[in-house]
VOVEX-972457 format. One record per residue: y, x, z of N, C-alpha, C in turn. Coordinates in steps of 0.02 Angstrom, whole numbers, plus 50000, padded with zeros to 5 digits. Example, Ala and Ser with C-alpha at 12.3 -4.5 7.8 and 13.67 -1.06 7.14 Angstrom:
<atoms>
497165066050390497755061550390498355066050390498885064250354499475068450357500025064550394
</atoms>
This chain:
<atoms>
508035154949958507375153949934507425148349870506965150949820506925147449753506555139349763506745135249723506325128449729505495129749715505395135549662504715137649660504375140649723504755143749766504495146849822504385140349876504815135149877504605129249919504045125849902504005124049836503465120449797502735124749819502935131649811502285135049833501975134549906502605133949955502345132750026502005126750042502345120049988502105114050015501335113249983501215116349926500565116449901500055120749938500335127049967499875131150014499685127850072500185124350101500095119650162499495114650155499525111150097498915106050092498225111450079498375115550037497645119350030497355120650090497855124650115497615127450183497305123150233497645116750241497295111550289496515108850259496645109350188495935107450161495415111750161495565118850164495165124050182495015125350259495355124750305495255124350376494705118250389494885113350360494415106550362493715107350341493595110150288493035112050242492695118350288493075122550311492845127950347492505126950410492795121150449492475119550505491735116650502491545113950445490925111650417490455117450403490795122150365490395127750348490155131750409490535132650474490405136250521489845132550556489925126050567489435122250609488785122250560488755122050503488235122450456487875128850455488185134150466487995141050469487945143550395488455142050358488425143250283489005147650264489265151050307489945155650303489795161350250489285164250252489175168750198489055165550127488765160250129488665156950053489335154150031489765152050072490445150150041490815156350015490715161750051491165167850026490795171149957490165170049957489795171749894489915167149832490005160549857490175155549797490735156449765491285159749809491885159649774491985164549714491395169149711491355173649656491135170549595490865163949601490515161649547491105158249495491705157849523492195155249492492495160849443492375166449450492675171449410492565170849342492035168649316491935168949241492335163249203492395158149243492945152049217493635155149224493815158549274494525161849285494615165349215494195169149202494155175649149494295171349079493975165049074493985161549016494665158949010494935156249064495555153549063496085157849046496055164549061496545170449044496425171548974495855171348943495645173948877495965169448835495775162448841496055156648799496715152648815496925154848874497685153748889497615146348910497315143548963497275137848999497275139649070497315133949106497465134349175496825137349200496835143949240496125147149258495895143149310496225139149351495825134949406495425130449382495605127549308495115123249286494505127249257494525133149231493985136549219493425137549276493765139149327493505141549396493145134949423493555131049409493245123149439492585120449404492615122849338492015120549302491475124249321491585131149326490975134949334490775134149409491155132749451490855131549515490565124349525490705119749488490375112149483489685113949453489695117349394488995118749362488545122649414488705127649447488455131249500488225127649553488615122649573488475117449635487795113349616487855111249554487375107549528486685111049518486805116849491486205120249491485865122649557486245125049612486045126449669485655119849703486005113449696485715108949717485015106349698485115106849610484425105749593483825109549603483915117649601483485121049626483265121349708483745119949738483515120349810483145113949823483175108549789482775103349795482165103249759482045107549719481455108149670480955113449691481265118249744480945123749767480985124849840480635129449868480775130449939481335136949946481705138649907482225143049916482785140549953483055145749988483595143850029484335143749991484765139050011485385138649976485615145949956485825149650017485955155850026485625160649960485025160249959484685164249919484855163749837484865156549832485045153349771485825156849735486205155149800486855157949785486955165349781486575168249803486535175949792486435177449725485935175149697485925176149624486465174949576486695168549596487255165949560487805170749563487975173549626488515177249638488565183749598487995186549612488055193949568488095192949488487785187849468487605185749392488485185749366488735180149405489295178349382489925183449387489775188149450490225194549449490215199649396489595199649373489475204249317489765202149247489705195449244489965191449178490855191449181490945190249235491775190149245492045196349243491705202649254491965208549246491915211749192491575209949142491545210049067492105206649030492135199749047492655196749012493405197649034493495200449091494145199949108494535207149105495105209549088495455216049105495425218449169495515224649190495585227049255496155225649298496795223349261497265220649291497175213349312496955208949263496715202649287496215201149335495775206649333495255205549379495485205449454495855211649469496205213349529496565207749550496875203649504497255196449524496795192849555496355191749504495775186649529495355187849602495345194449603495065197249666495515195249729496105195849723496445197549786497115192249781497055187549732497565182749717498245185449701498685180449664499365181949643499795175949645500105175249689500635169149696501045167649647501365174249613501815174049572501635173249501501035171549495500525169649434500335163049437500515159449486500245152549487500925148549462500665143649408501085140449367501215133849411501825130149394501915124249427501435118549418501065119449351500585114049342499925116049385499775121649396499245123249446499435121249518500045122349534500195120949601500105112249615500295108949566500225101849568499465099649563499065102849528498325101849527498015103449605498295109249625497945111249690498125105649742498825103949730499005098649790498645093049791498545090149725498235084749716497415084149740497075090649720496385091549744496425092349814496855094749844496735095849912496975089249967497355085649927497435078949961496775074449948496535075849889495865072449883495285074349925495225081249952494715082749986494965081050064495395080650073495635077550146495465071450148495515066550098495485059550091494635058550105494205062050069493655061950060493355063250137493435069250164493215070750223493355065750281493995063350273494355057750324493805052650317493645049350263493145044050241492495044650273492235051050265491525052350281491505057050347491905057950388491975062950423491295062750476491085055450503490735056450553489965058950522489865055950456489195058350414489255064950404489785067550380489805075050377489635079250429490015077750479489925080750546489125080650579488855074050561488205074150584487725077850532487755078950477487375082450430487465089650440488115092250474488125098250483487925099550547487935096350599487755098250673486905097450672486735090950664486005088550673485795084250609485605088050555485345084650497484805080750510484385082050542483735078250564483885071150577484455070350613484625065350639484955059250594485055061750528485225057850470484785052250455484095053850462483685048550443483675043150495483745044750556483745038250609484325034650593484895037450570485515035150571485585031750494485025031350440485005027850385485575031850350485725037950359486225041350308485885045350249486025045350190485795048450131485855056550143485385060750167485595066450192485775071050117485265070650071485245073450024485965072049980486295066749981486815064849938487425068249977487395067750045487855071150093488065078850089487355081550080487345088550071487675090250013487425085749935487905087949887488655086749890488865080649922489565079449929489825085349955489555089050018489765095150044489835100550000489305101249963489405107349915489905105849854490055100549843490625099249800491265100949831491395098249885492045099749927492115106649938491585110249945491495116449962491915120349885491605118349835491805120849765492485120249759492685112949779493445110149771493845115249797493615115749873494115120849912494205126849875493605131349866493675136849835494135137649777494035132549732494365132149667495205132749684495515128949732496175128649748496375133949797495985137049829496125143149873496165150249848495775150549783495755157549758496445159449724496795154749698497495156749669497925159749728497835159149789498255161849837497885167949872497275167049881496965174149911496505177449871496235174149823495805178149772495095176849789494475177949749493985176149756493645181949813493915187449825493675192149886493755189449949494415185949964494825185450023494765178850048494315173750021494235167450028494095166450088493845170050130493535168650205494105168350245494715171950221495425171550276495535164050269495425158550234495695151850220495245148850261494635150150256494035144450269493715147550344493345152550328492875154750386493225158450444493745161850439494015165350495494505159750541494805155850502495155150650550494635146050583494115144950549493465140050592493225143950641493135150150629492715153650690493215155150745493825156450730494305156750779494275150250819494455143250788494535137750815493935136050866493295137750840492785138650883492755141150956493155146650947493125150751010493635146951048494165143551019494675140451064494635133851093494155129951064494175122651074493495121651127493575115551148493145112551193492745106951161493035103351116492785098451075492735098851012492545093350976492495094250896493085092850864493465087250901494015085650871494565090850874494725094250923495175100050931494845105850900494115106950886493965111850844494195111150774494045106150749494365102550674495115104950672495455102250718496175102050717496465110450722496135114850768496325121450773496115124850716495525122650675495415126650607495895125150563496155119250555496635117250498497345120650520497565120250586498115123450611498155131550594497685135250601497605140950595497575143550524497155140950485497275141750416497975140650378498285134550404498925133350378499405138750395499375140850466499875145750478499685153650442498975154350434498935160350415499225160950338499005156150296499105155950220499985156850212500215152050246501005151450245501285157350269501145160650320501325165850332501195171750286500545172250262500475177650216500905177050152501085169150125501495167850067502145171850088502415170650135503135171850171503125179350174502755182750205502675189650214502745192850135502275190550085502225193150030502835191449988503225186250001503885184349968504385190249982504465191750048505035195850074504895202950070504265205050071504125211550071504125213250004503795210049953503755211749887503265216949874502835219249928502365225549916501595223549949501615217749999501045216150029500735209349982500065210049966499835204849931499655199349976499845192449956499725186850003499025185250039498565187849984497895186750011497745191250071498025197350063497845203150114498285200450186498915198050175499415197050232498975191050273498695186150234498385180350260497855182350303497385187250283496725189650310497075194150374497615196650377497815200750438498145195150486498375190750471498585184150507498095180650536497645179650505497105174950517496705179650570496465185950548496105190150599496445191650663497115191650657497475192350733497415186550772497355179950743497265174350784496455175050812496025177750775495345178250792495315182450845495565187550855495515193850907495925189050975496485186850966496765183351020496165177551058495785174251012495265168451035494705173451062494605178551042494125183551092494325185451163494925186451169495145188451231495245182651274495305176151244495415170751286494675168751307494165169551259493535168451286493305172151344493585178151356493405182051414493585180251475494135176651475494445173951543494045168051562
</atoms>
């Protein structure tokens, strides 16, 4: 194994933990489809990164942040649901990205390509992942409350609007660091599938979050390893198969 491969695994582990952690909130808040659609918003930014030769993760992150602010602003000014606003941005960004980027680069953006992740991007992803984990750890109880029972935030004197914006920002950050590994189309394999599986396996919130992070980590690292040794299976696709395998196991366990 090369040093680069080891660095990729280390970065992937932190990214997966952050993705599983944020995914647990997404499932509780019933925002699973939104996160999947939101990942496509990064496509124009990725395309600009490819065109102008800068880190695609930076371009994707900028577009995601702008979209998050736009979604939050429109949601608070209108009666439109978050999913509806995200749907409009999703198809618009997908159309723009498909025009800007070549077919080869488009496929890599859709399904991920570990081989094309630079050492700088691995470092950026790791730092952002650690930041996400730290922020969630500091605000865990408040984020959990706004995800499970948002109406109770008023009685607890918690700024619900700010927390929801924080959660949207964390979702954007998580997507930006995950798409390099699994692509914009398969982001659910890192956030949603592990969290749904964890919910089937857990009896309390603490175990639910831990299971979500563990399954996401095993799935991504397994996907990277399978891709490295087979040289024919995309890491994003392999990650989907592994996470789905755990999900099927959780279904059988539920029946007992």
